[in-house]
Biotite code that builds the C-alpha atoms (Angstrom):
import biotite.structure as struc

atoms = struc.array([
    struc.Atom([-0.345, -11.828, 2.239], chain_id="A", res_id=1, res_name="MET", atom_name="CA", element="C"),
    struc.Atom([2.959, -13.325, 3.226], chain_id="A", res_id=2, res_name="GLU", atom_name="CA", element="C"),
    struc.Atom([6.164, -11.419, 4.003], chain_id="A", res_id=3, res_name="SER", atom_name="CA", element="C"),
    struc.Atom([9.651, -12.309, 4.024], chain_id="A", res_id=4, res_name="ASN", atom_name="CA", element="C"),
    struc.Atom([10.227, -10.354, 7.438], chain_id="A", res_id=5, res_name="ALA", atom_name="CA", element="C"),
    struc.Atom([9.447, -13.125, 9.889], chain_id="A", res_id=6, res_name="GLY", atom_name="CA", element="C"),
    struc.Atom([10.447, -11.139, 13.060], chain_id="A", res_id=7, res_name="ASP", atom_name="CA", element="C"),
    struc.Atom([7.818, -8.412, 12.370], chain_id="A", res_id=8, res_name="SER", atom_name="CA", element="C"),
    struc.Atom([4.297, -8.137, 13.671], chain_id="A", res_id=9, res_name="ALA", atom_name="CA", element="C"),
    struc.Atom([1.455, -7.872, 11.223], chain_id="A", res_id=10, res_name="VAL", atom_name="CA", element="C"),
    struc.Atom([-2.021, -8.970, 12.383], chain_id="A", res_id=11, res_name="ARG", atom_name="CA", element="C"),
    struc.Atom([-4.955, -8.561, 9.937], chain_id="A", res_id=12, res_name="VAL", atom_name="CA", element="C"),
    struc.Atom([-8.549, -8.592, 11.411], chain_id="A", res_id=13, res_name="LYS", atom_name="CA", element="C"),
    struc.Atom([-11.838, -7.882, 9.907], chain_id="A", res_id=14, res_name="LYS", atom_name="CA", element="C"),
    struc.Atom([-14.161, -5.656, 11.697], chain_id="A", res_id=15, res_name="GLU", atom_name="CA", element="C"),
    struc.Atom([-17.301, -7.526, 12.863], chain_id="A", res_id=16, res_name="PRO", atom_name="CA", element="C"),
    struc.Atom([-20.336, -7.113, 10.873], chain_id="A", res_id=17, res_name="ASP", atom_name="CA", element="C"),
    struc.Atom([-24.050, -8.353, 11.118], chain_id="A", res_id=18, res_name="ASP", atom_name="CA", element="C"),
    struc.Atom([-23.633, -10.809, 8.179], chain_id="A", res_id=19, res_name="THR", atom_name="CA", element="C"),
    struc.Atom([-20.487, -12.803, 9.728], chain_id="A", res_id=20, res_name="SER", atom_name="CA", element="C"),
    struc.Atom([-19.994, -14.141, 13.051], chain_id="A", res_id=21, res_name="SER", atom_name="CA", element="C"),
    struc.Atom([-17.343, -16.684, 11.942], chain_id="A", res_id=22, res_name="ASN", atom_name="CA", element="C"),
    struc.Atom([-14.400, -16.281, 14.224], chain_id="A", res_id=23, res_name="GLU", atom_name="CA", element="C"),
    struc.Atom([-12.276, -17.624, 11.242], chain_id="A", res_id=24, res_name="ASP", atom_name="CA", element="C"),
    struc.Atom([-12.573, -14.167, 9.337], chain_id="A", res_id=25, res_name="ASP", atom_name="CA", element="C"),
    struc.Atom([-9.455, -12.993, 11.601], chain_id="A", res_id=26, res_name="ASN", atom_name="CA", element="C"),
    struc.Atom([-6.345, -13.927, 9.980], chain_id="A", res_id=27, res_name="HIS", atom_name="CA", element="C"),
    struc.Atom([-3.092, -13.582, 11.771], chain_id="A", res_id=28, res_name="VAL", atom_name="CA", element="C"),
    struc.Atom([0.363, -13.045, 9.932], chain_id="A", res_id=29, res_name="PHE", atom_name="CA", element="C"),
    struc.Atom([3.871, -13.069, 11.694], chain_id="A", res_id=30, res_name="ASN", atom_name="CA", element="C"),
    struc.Atom([2.614, -12.437, 15.167], chain_id="A", res_id=31, res_name="THR", atom_name="CA", element="C"),
    struc.Atom([5.884, -12.144, 17.024], chain_id="A", res_id=32, res_name="VAL", atom_name="CA", element="C"),
    struc.Atom([5.622, -8.801, 18.736], chain_id="A", res_id=33, res_name="ASP", atom_name="CA", element="C"),
    struc.Atom([8.918, -6.718, 18.759], chain_id="A", res_id=34, res_name="ILE", atom_name="CA", element="C"),
    struc.Atom([7.778, -3.211, 19.563], chain_id="A", res_id=35, res_name="GLY", atom_name="CA", element="C"),
    struc.Atom([4.653, -1.039, 19.933], chain_id="A", res_id=36, res_name="PRO", atom_name="CA", element="C"),
    struc.Atom([1.823, -1.686, 17.537], chain_id="A", res_id=37, res_name="ILE", atom_name="CA", element="C"),
    struc.Atom([-0.156, 0.688, 15.283], chain_id="A", res_id=38, res_name="LEU", atom_name="CA", element="C"),
    struc.Atom([-3.807, -0.221, 14.283], chain_id="A", res_id=39, res_name="HIS", atom_name="CA", element="C"),
    struc.Atom([-4.380, 0.976, 10.559], chain_id="A", res_id=40, res_name="LEU", atom_name="CA", element="C"),
    struc.Atom([-8.112, 0.482, 9.282], chain_id="A", res_id=41, res_name="GLN", atom_name="CA", element="C"),
    struc.Atom([-8.753, 0.358, 5.375], chain_id="A", res_id=42, res_name="SER", atom_name="CA", element="C"),
    struc.Atom([-11.715, 2.001, 4.003], chain_id="A", res_id=43, res_name="SER", atom_name="CA", element="C"),
    struc.Atom([-13.395, -1.515, 3.980], chain_id="A", res_id=44, res_name="ASP", atom_name="CA", element="C"),
    struc.Atom([-12.995, -1.575, 7.810], chain_id="A", res_id=45, res_name="LYS", atom_name="CA", element="C"),
    struc.Atom([-10.217, -4.347, 7.985], chain_id="A", res_id=46, res_name="VAL", atom_name="CA", element="C"),
    struc.Atom([-7.708, -3.500, 10.546], chain_id="A", res_id=47, res_name="VAL", atom_name="CA", element="C"),
    struc.Atom([-3.874, -4.162, 10.187], chain_id="A", res_id=48, res_name="PHE", atom_name="CA", element="C"),
    struc.Atom([-1.757, -4.231, 13.279], chain_id="A", res_id=49, res_name="ASP", atom_name="CA", element="C"),
    struc.Atom([1.543, -3.000, 12.268], chain_id="A", res_id=50, res_name="VAL", atom_name="CA", element="C"),
    struc.Atom([4.841, -2.808, 14.216], chain_id="A", res_id=51, res_name="GLU", atom_name="CA", element="C"),
    struc.Atom([5.142, 0.990, 14.843], chain_id="A", res_id=52, res_name="LEU", atom_name="CA", element="C"),
    struc.Atom([8.750, 0.846, 13.571], chain_id="A", res_id=53, res_name="ALA", atom_name="CA", element="C"),
    struc.Atom([7.570, -0.506, 10.413], chain_id="A", res_id=54, res_name="ILE", atom_name="CA", element="C"),
    struc.Atom([4.714, 1.935, 9.996], chain_id="A", res_id=55, res_name="ALA", atom_name="CA", element="C"),
    struc.Atom([7.316, 4.830, 10.220], chain_id="A", res_id=56, res_name="LYS", atom_name="CA", element="C"),
    struc.Atom([8.628, 4.029, 6.659], chain_id="A", res_id=57, res_name="ARG", atom_name="CA", element="C"),
    struc.Atom([5.381, 6.068, 5.817], chain_id="A", res_id=58, res_name="SER", atom_name="CA", element="C"),
    struc.Atom([6.490, 9.639, 6.327], chain_id="A", res_id=59, res_name="MET", atom_name="CA", element="C"),
    struc.Atom([2.949, 10.867, 6.966], chain_id="A", res_id=60, res_name="MET", atom_name="CA", element="C"),
    struc.Atom([2.458, 8.277, 9.951], chain_id="A", res_id=61, res_name="ILE", atom_name="CA", element="C"),
    struc.Atom([6.107, 9.308, 11.211], chain_id="A", res_id=62, res_name="LYS", atom_name="CA", element="C"),
    struc.Atom([5.201, 13.049, 11.327], chain_id="A", res_id=63, res_name="ALA", atom_name="CA", element="C"),
    struc.Atom([1.908, 12.309, 12.991], chain_id="A", res_id=64, res_name="MET", atom_name="CA", element="C"),
    struc.Atom([3.672, 10.062, 15.590], chain_id="A", res_id=65, res_name="ILE", atom_name="CA", element="C"),
    struc.Atom([6.459, 12.798, 16.239], chain_id="A", res_id=66, res_name="GLU", atom_name="CA", element="C"),
    struc.Atom([3.707, 15.279, 16.692], chain_id="A", res_id=67, res_name="THR", atom_name="CA", element="C"),
    struc.Atom([1.290, 13.445, 18.743], chain_id="A", res_id=68, res_name="LEU", atom_name="CA", element="C"),
    struc.Atom([3.810, 10.989, 20.512], chain_id="A", res_id=69, res_name="GLY", atom_name="CA", element="C"),
    struc.Atom([3.725, 7.338, 20.543], chain_id="A", res_id=70, res_name="GLU", atom_name="CA", element="C"),
    struc.Atom([1.386, 6.830, 23.642], chain_id="A", res_id=71, res_name="ASP", atom_name="CA", element="C"),
    struc.Atom([-1.539, 8.315, 21.563], chain_id="A", res_id=72, res_name="ASN", atom_name="CA", element="C"),
    struc.Atom([-1.884, 5.339, 19.340], chain_id="A", res_id=73, res_name="PHE", atom_name="CA", element="C"),
    struc.Atom([-3.901, 3.077, 20.873], chain_id="A", res_id=74, res_name="ASP", atom_name="CA", element="C"),
    struc.Atom([-6.847, 3.587, 18.910], chain_id="A", res_id=75, res_name="GLU", atom_name="CA", element="C"),
    struc.Atom([-7.342, 2.577, 15.188], chain_id="A", res_id=76, res_name="VAL", atom_name="CA", element="C"),
    struc.Atom([-5.930, 4.907, 12.576], chain_id="A", res_id=77, res_name="LEU", atom_name="CA", element="C"),
    struc.Atom([-8.686, 5.129, 9.725], chain_id="A", res_id=78, res_name="PRO", atom_name="CA", element="C"),
    struc.Atom([-7.241, 5.391, 6.116], chain_id="A", res_id=79, res_name="LEU", atom_name="CA", element="C"),
    struc.Atom([-10.622, 5.942, 4.123], chain_id="A", res_id=80, res_name="PRO", atom_name="CA", element="C"),
    struc.Atom([-8.590, 6.441, 1.171], chain_id="A", res_id=81, res_name="GLN", atom_name="CA", element="C"),
    struc.Atom([-7.139, 2.806, 0.973], chain_id="A", res_id=82, res_name="ILE", atom_name="CA", element="C"),
    struc.Atom([-8.818, -0.434, 0.357], chain_id="A", res_id=83, res_name="LYS", atom_name="CA", element="C"),
    struc.Atom([-7.483, -3.523, 2.373], chain_id="A", res_id=84, res_name="SER", atom_name="CA", element="C"),
    struc.Atom([-6.105, -5.180, -0.539], chain_id="A", res_id=85, res_name="ASP", atom_name="CA", element="C"),
    struc.Atom([-3.861, -2.238, -1.417], chain_id="A", res_id=86, res_name="ILE", atom_name="CA", element="C"),
    struc.Atom([-3.003, -1.525, 2.313], chain_id="A", res_id=87, res_name="LEU", atom_name="CA", element="C"),
    struc.Atom([-2.102, -5.110, 2.689], chain_id="A", res_id=88, res_name="GLY", atom_name="CA", element="C"),
    struc.Atom([0.319, -4.756, -0.306], chain_id="A", res_id=89, res_name="LYS", atom_name="CA", element="C"),
    struc.Atom([1.779, -1.532, 1.115], chain_id="A", res_id=90, res_name="VAL", atom_name="CA", element="C"),
    struc.Atom([2.233, -3.273, 4.564], chain_id="A", res_id=91, res_name="ILE", atom_name="CA", element="C"),
    struc.Atom([3.935, -6.051, 2.587], chain_id="A", res_id=92, res_name="GLU", atom_name="CA", element="C"),
    struc.Atom([6.330, -3.614, 0.880], chain_id="A", res_id=93, res_name="PHE", atom_name="CA", element="C"),
    struc.Atom([7.214, -1.577, 3.731], chain_id="A", res_id=94, res_name="ILE", atom_name="CA", element="C"),
    struc.Atom([7.896, -4.825, 6.018], chain_id="A", res_id=95, res_name="THR", atom_name="CA", element="C"),
    struc.Atom([10.095, -6.215, 3.257], chain_id="A", res_id=96, res_name="HIS", atom_name="CA", element="C"),
    struc.Atom([12.151, -2.922, 3.122], chain_id="A", res_id=97, res_name="HIS", atom_name="CA", element="C"),
    struc.Atom([11.973, -2.332, 7.126], chain_id="A", res_id=98, res_name="LYS", atom_name="CA", element="C"),
    struc.Atom([15.806, -2.536, 7.421], chain_id="A", res_id=99, res_name="ASN", atom_name="CA", element="C"),
    struc.Atom([16.544, -0.653, 4.394], chain_id="A", res_id=100, res_name="ASP", atom_name="CA", element="C"),
    struc.Atom([17.784, 3.064, 4.731], chain_id="A", res_id=101, res_name="PRO", atom_name="CA", element="C"),
    struc.Atom([14.996, 5.605, 4.089], chain_id="A", res_id=102, res_name="MET", atom_name="CA", element="C"),
    struc.Atom([15.267, 7.208, 0.833], chain_id="A", res_id=103, res_name="PRO", atom_name="CA", element="C"),
    struc.Atom([16.984, 10.557, 0.603], chain_id="A", res_id=104, res_name="ASN", atom_name="CA", element="C"),
    struc.Atom([15.107, 13.357, -1.417], chain_id="A", res_id=105, res_name="GLY", atom_name="CA", element="C"),
    struc.Atom([17.945, 13.438, -4.007], chain_id="A", res_id=106, res_name="ASN", atom_name="CA", element="C"),
    struc.Atom([18.769, 9.665, -4.156], chain_id="A", res_id=107, res_name="GLU", atom_name="CA", element="C"),
    struc.Atom([16.955, 7.642, -6.418], chain_id="A", res_id=108, res_name="LYS", atom_name="CA", element="C"),
    struc.Atom([16.156, 3.970, -4.667], chain_id="A", res_id=109, res_name="PRO", atom_name="CA", element="C"),
    struc.Atom([17.365, 0.933, -6.493], chain_id="A", res_id=110, res_name="GLU", atom_name="CA", element="C"),
    struc.Atom([14.746, -1.479, -7.559], chain_id="A", res_id=111, res_name="MET", atom_name="CA", element="C"),
    struc.Atom([15.536, -5.064, -6.537], chain_id="A", res_id=112, res_name="THR", atom_name="CA", element="C"),
    struc.Atom([14.370, -8.394, -7.930], chain_id="A", res_id=113, res_name="GLU", atom_name="CA", element="C"),
    struc.Atom([12.000, -8.604, -5.032], chain_id="A", res_id=114, res_name="TRP", atom_name="CA", element="C"),
    struc.Atom([10.432, -5.240, -5.887], chain_id="A", res_id=115, res_name="ASP", atom_name="CA", element="C"),
    struc.Atom([10.226, -6.441, -9.683], chain_id="A", res_id=116, res_name="GLU", atom_name="CA", element="C"),
    struc.Atom([8.268, -9.320, -8.646], chain_id="A", res_id=117, res_name="LYS", atom_name="CA", element="C"),
    struc.Atom([6.102, -7.460, -6.189], chain_id="A", res_id=118, res_name="PHE", atom_name="CA", element="C"),
    struc.Atom([4.999, -5.039, -8.763], chain_id="A", res_id=119, res_name="LEU", atom_name="CA", element="C"),
    struc.Atom([3.959, -7.523, -11.431], chain_id="A", res_id=120, res_name="LYS", atom_name="CA", element="C"),
    struc.Atom([0.461, -6.858, -10.884], chain_id="A", res_id=121, res_name="VAL", atom_name="CA", element="C"),
    struc.Atom([-2.437, -5.341, -12.954], chain_id="A", res_id=122, res_name="ASP", atom_name="CA", element="C"),
    struc.Atom([-2.557, -1.633, -13.657], chain_id="A", res_id=123, res_name="LEU", atom_name="CA", element="C"),
    struc.Atom([-5.582, -0.879, -11.314], chain_id="A", res_id=124, res_name="ASP", atom_name="CA", element="C"),
    struc.Atom([-3.368, -2.362, -8.351], chain_id="A", res_id=125, res_name="THR", atom_name="CA", element="C"),
    struc.Atom([-0.451, -0.256, -9.364], chain_id="A", res_id=126, res_name="LEU", atom_name="CA", element="C"),
    struc.Atom([-2.671, 2.847, -9.475], chain_id="A", res_id=127, res_name="VAL", atom_name="CA", element="C"),
    struc.Atom([-3.858, 1.970, -6.088], chain_id="A", res_id=128, res_name="GLY", atom_name="CA", element="C"),
    struc.Atom([-0.295, 1.610, -4.747], chain_id="A", res_id=129, res_name="LEU", atom_name="CA", element="C"),
    struc.Atom([0.565, 4.675, -6.284], chain_id="A", res_id=130, res_name="MET", atom_name="CA", element="C"),
    struc.Atom([-2.332, 6.801, -4.698], chain_id="A", res_id=131, res_name="ASN", atom_name="CA", element="C"),
    struc.Atom([-1.541, 4.990, -1.417], chain_id="A", res_id=132, res_name="ALA", atom_name="CA", element="C"),
    struc.Atom([2.134, 5.620, -1.517], chain_id="A", res_id=133, res_name="ALA", atom_name="CA", element="C"),
    struc.Atom([1.405, 9.113, -2.443], chain_id="A", res_id=134, res_name="ASN", atom_name="CA", element="C"),
    struc.Atom([-0.843, 9.777, 0.464], chain_id="A", res_id=135, res_name="PHE", atom_name="CA", element="C"),
    struc.Atom([1.208, 7.880, 3.080], chain_id="A", res_id=136, res_name="LEU", atom_name="CA", element="C"),
    struc.Atom([4.275, 9.507, 1.657], chain_id="A", res_id=137, res_name="ASP", atom_name="CA", element="C"),
    struc.Atom([6.320, 6.354, 0.949], chain_id="A", res_id=138, res_name="ILE", atom_name="CA", element="C"),
    struc.Atom([8.903, 7.522, -1.516], chain_id="A", res_id=139, res_name="LYS", atom_name="CA", element="C"),
    struc.Atom([10.557, 4.491, -2.530], chain_id="A", res_id=140, res_name="ASP", atom_name="CA", element="C"),
    struc.Atom([7.220, 2.814, -3.334], chain_id="A", res_id=141, res_name="LEU", atom_name="CA", element="C"),
    struc.Atom([5.898, 5.717, -5.219], chain_id="A", res_id=142, res_name="LEU", atom_name="CA", element="C"),
    struc.Atom([9.239, 5.909, -7.196], chain_id="A", res_id=143, res_name="GLU", atom_name="CA", element="C"),
    struc.Atom([9.086, 2.156, -8.085], chain_id="A", res_id=144, res_name="PHE", atom_name="CA", element="C"),
    struc.Atom([5.552, 2.305, -9.186], chain_id="A", res_id=145, res_name="VAL", atom_name="CA", element="C"),
    struc.Atom([6.139, 5.333, -11.220], chain_id="A", res_id=146, res_name="GLY", atom_name="CA", element="C"),
    struc.Atom([8.836, 3.627, -12.939], chain_id="A", res_id=147, res_name="GLU", atom_name="CA", element="C"),
    struc.Atom([6.871, 0.449, -13.647], chain_id="A", res_id=148, res_name="VAL", atom_name="CA", element="C"),
    struc.Atom([3.531, 2.054, -14.957], chain_id="A", res_id=149, res_name="ILE", atom_name="CA", element="C"),
    struc.Atom([5.172, 3.816, -17.936], chain_id="A", res_id=150, res_name="PRO", atom_name="CA", element="C"),
    struc.Atom([7.555, 0.794, -18.624], chain_id="A", res_id=151, res_name="ARG", atom_name="CA", element="C"),
    struc.Atom([5.176, -2.043, -18.544], chain_id="A", res_id=152, res_name="ASP", atom_name="CA", element="C"),
    struc.Atom([1.616, -0.402, -19.081], chain_id="A", res_id=153, res_name="HIS", atom_name="CA", element="C"),
    struc.Atom([2.101, 2.633, -21.374], chain_id="A", res_id=154, res_name="MET", atom_name="CA", element="C"),
    struc.Atom([1.288, 0.779, -24.531], chain_id="A", res_id=155, res_name="GLY", atom_name="CA", element="C"),
    struc.Atom([-1.918, -0.500, -22.999], chain_id="A", res_id=156, res_name="HIS", atom_name="CA", element="C"),
    struc.Atom([-2.793, 3.075, -21.625], chain_id="A", res_id=157, res_name="LEU", atom_name="CA", element="C"),
    struc.Atom([-2.046, 4.881, -25.086], chain_id="A", res_id=158, res_name="ILE", atom_name="CA", element="C"),
    struc.Atom([-3.857, 2.342, -27.071], chain_id="A", res_id=159, res_name="GLY", atom_name="CA", element="C"),
    struc.Atom([-6.978, 2.785, -24.785], chain_id="A", res_id=160, res_name="GLY", atom_name="CA", element="C"),
    struc.Atom([-6.759, 6.380, -25.061], chain_id="A", res_id=161, res_name="TYR", atom_name="CA", element="C"),
    struc.Atom([-6.594, 6.370, -28.912], chain_id="A", res_id=162, res_name="TYR", atom_name="CA", element="C"),
    struc.Atom([-9.253, 3.749, -29.184], chain_id="A", res_id=163, res_name="GLN", atom_name="CA", element="C"),
    struc.Atom([-11.611, 5.933, -27.165], chain_id="A", res_id=164, res_name="LYS", atom_name="CA", element="C"),
    struc.Atom([-10.530, 8.981, -29.336], chain_id="A", res_id=165, res_name="ARG", atom_name="CA", element="C"),
    struc.Atom([-10.997, 7.007, -32.504], chain_id="A", res_id=166, res_name="SER", atom_name="CA", element="C"),
    struc.Atom([-14.665, 5.872, -31.404], chain_id="A", res_id=167, res_name="ARG", atom_name="CA", element="C"),
    struc.Atom([-15.405, 9.699, -30.730], chain_id="A", res_id=168, res_name="LYS", atom_name="CA", element="C"),
    struc.Atom([-14.050, 10.662, -34.250], chain_id="A", res_id=169, res_name="SER", atom_name="CA", element="C"),
    struc.Atom([-16.273, 8.085, -35.845], chain_id="A", res_id=170, res_name="LYS", atom_name="CA", element="C"),
    struc.Atom([-19.385, 8.955, -33.973], chain_id="A", res_id=171, res_name="SER", atom_name="CA", element="C"),
    struc.Atom([-18.824, 12.541, -35.305], chain_id="A", res_id=172, res_name="ARG", atom_name="CA", element="C"),
    struc.Atom([-18.235, 11.582, -38.895], chain_id="A", res_id=173, res_name="LEU", atom_name="CA", element="C"),
    struc.Atom([-21.610, 9.384, -38.886], chain_id="A", res_id=174, res_name="ARG", atom_name="CA", element="C"),
    struc.Atom([-23.554, 12.566, -37.746], chain_id="A", res_id=175, res_name="ARG", atom_name="CA", element="C"),
])
């Protein structure tokens, strides 16, 4: 996971487990600390240290911080619905867009060339990104994924649906 935002802090570390005592399991990306850090833990126990200002691109996290106060986030914030590969991509997205204005409810954000390249992934990853963006309330990511799935994957989805339906019909005819 690399980011074009070289002045932000994103640190990734695996939780220690009994099967691995290798200290090389900790990976550090762009470790220039600029502001307070928020610790986000994925469902597979990978902890991402993210600059608080970047994490606030998530409206859910922003609301939580405003409610509880910035001083109450020394602990790890578990995100049991989001796997580390998806959370890493979400963090890459919000880090890249950290200086962009927050999307307005009525305005449709404009997808850039970077966004197009970022979203050239398999359908399972797009669905994971959509679920994470929905849970974390990241409107621009949700909007972009919502555009890409029907545009780039609808034929595959429809084809799969009709193949399954056709098999069911054929199995009924054989009876």
